[in-house]
C-alpha positions as CSV (number, residue, x, y, z in Angstrom):
1,X,-13.7,5.5,19.9
2,X,-14.1,3.2,16.8
3,X,-11.5,0.6,16.0
4,X,-11.1,2.2,12.5
5,X,-10.3,5.6,14.1
6,X,-7.7,3.9,16.4
7,X,-6.0,2.2,13.4
8,X,-5.9,5.4,11.4
9,X,-4.5,7.3,14.3
10,X,-1.9,4.5,14.8
11,X,-0.9,4.7,11.0
12,X,-0.6,8.5,11.1
13,X,1.4,8.4,14.3
14,X,3.6,5.6,13.1
15,X,4.4,7.3,9.8
16,X,5.1,10.6,11.5
17,X,7.4,8.9,14.1
18,X,9.3,7.1,11.3
19,X,10.1,10.5,9.9
20,X,11.0,11.8,13.3
21,X,8.3,14.4,13.5
22,X,4.7,14.6,14.8
23,X,3.0,17.9,13.8
24,X,1.3,20.0,16.5
25,X,-1.9,19.6,14.5
26,X,-2.2,15.9,15.4
27,X,-3.7,15.3,18.8
28,X,-4.5,11.7,19.8
29,X,-6.6,11.6,23.0
30,X,-7.6,8.3,24.5
31,X,-5.6,6.3,21.8
32,X,-3.5,3.5,23.3
33,X,0.3,3.6,22.8
34,X,1.4,2.2,19.5
35,X,3.4,-1.0,20.3
36,X,6.1,-2.6,18.3
37,X,3.7,-5.5,17.6
38,X,1.1,-3.2,16.2
39,X,3.7,-1.4,14.0
40,X,4.9,-4.7,12.6
41,X,1.3,-5.7,11.9
42,X,0.6,-2.5,10.1
43,X,3.7,-2.6,7.9
44,X,2.1,-5.0,5.5
45,X,-0.5,-2.4,4.7
46,X,2.1,0.3,4.0
47,X,4.0,-1.7,1.5
48,X,1.4,-2.0,-1.3
49,X,2.0,-2.1,-5.0
50,X,-0.3,-1.3,-7.9
51,X,-0.7,-2.2,-11.5
52,X,-2.4,-0.1,-14.2
53,X,-4.2,-1.3,-17.3
54,X,-2.1,-0.5,-20.4
55,X,-4.1,-2.2,-23.2
56,X,-5.1,-5.4,-24.9
57,X,-2.7,-7.9,-26.6
58,X,-3.8,-7.9,-30.3
59,X,-5.8,-10.9,-31.4
60,X,-5.8,-12.5,-27.9
61,X,-7.9,-12.2,-24.7
62,X,-4.9,-11.0,-22.7
63,X,-4.2,-7.6,-21.2
64,X,-1.0,-5.6,-20.7
65,X,-0.4,-4.0,-17.3
66,X,2.2,-1.6,-16.1
67,X,4.0,-1.9,-12.7
68,X,6.9,-0.2,-11.1
69,X,9.7,-1.9,-9.1
70,X,12.1,0.5,-7.5
71,X,13.0,3.0,-10.3
72,X,12.0,0.7,-13.2
73,X,8.7,0.7,-15.1
74,X,7.7,-2.7,-16.4
75,X,5.0,-4.1,-18.7
76,X,3.5,-7.5,-18.1
77,X,1.0,-9.7,-19.9
78,X,-1.8,-11.2,-18.0
79,X,-3.5,-14.1,-19.8
80,X,-6.8,-14.4,-17.7
81,X,-8.5,-12.7,-14.8
82,X,-6.6,-13.4,-11.6
83,X,-3.7,-14.8,-13.6
84,X,0.0,-14.2,-12.8
85,X,1.8,-11.5,-14.7
86,X,4.4,-12.6,-17.3
87,X,7.2,-10.5,-18.9
């Protein structure tokens, strides 16, 4: 079994276990037990955020991006590629 398949199975199983349910349609044969250490290591991939391009700042080479923190939408300026966002 490929390592990618094992990681995907671990992610699916971990997410289902967190909700307290594993559907009958999921069968993991030959996949090692998901340890606490593996769950902790995978947590960083499950807590991802995104930003969406909203437009250009008029007369400048800066962009506006939209993000969401909890229940709040926010708009930020980014002055250059790879730059930090600013309110």
